[in-house]
C-alpha positions, 0 to 999 in steps of 0.5 A, spaced: 876 406 305 876 413 300 875 409 295 868 405 298 865 412 299 867 414 293 863 407 290 858 408 294 856 416 292 856 413 285 853 408 286 847 412 290 846 418 284 846 412 278 840 409 283 838 416 283 838 417 275 834 410 274 828 412 279 828 419 275 827 415 269 823 410 272 817 416 274 819 419 268 816 414 263 811 413 269 808 420 269 808 420 261 803 413 260 809 409 259 806 403 263 798 405 261 797 399 256 800 393 258 797 387 253 795 392 247 802 390 243 803 384 245 795 382 242 796 387 236 799 383 232 794 378 232 788 382 229 787 384 222 788 391 221 783 391 214 787 394 210 788 392 203 793 394 198 789 397 190 793 397 184 794 404 182 798 404 176 797 401 170 803 397 170 801 394 177 793 392 174 798 389 167 802 386 172 795 383 176 793 380 169 799 376 167 798 372 174 
């Protein structure tokens, strides 16, 4: 019987830790933008790499 009481107390403590973690994440804005990361990959960011060194320019001319 003592083991059951100990397990109930331990499970309540673990549940309290998860509740604290959830409320902390909610307060810090973790769930503010739910759709942004899912559709961000669909948009082109518009960055184009340009050759900076002479070696890169030579390799582009060969192609």
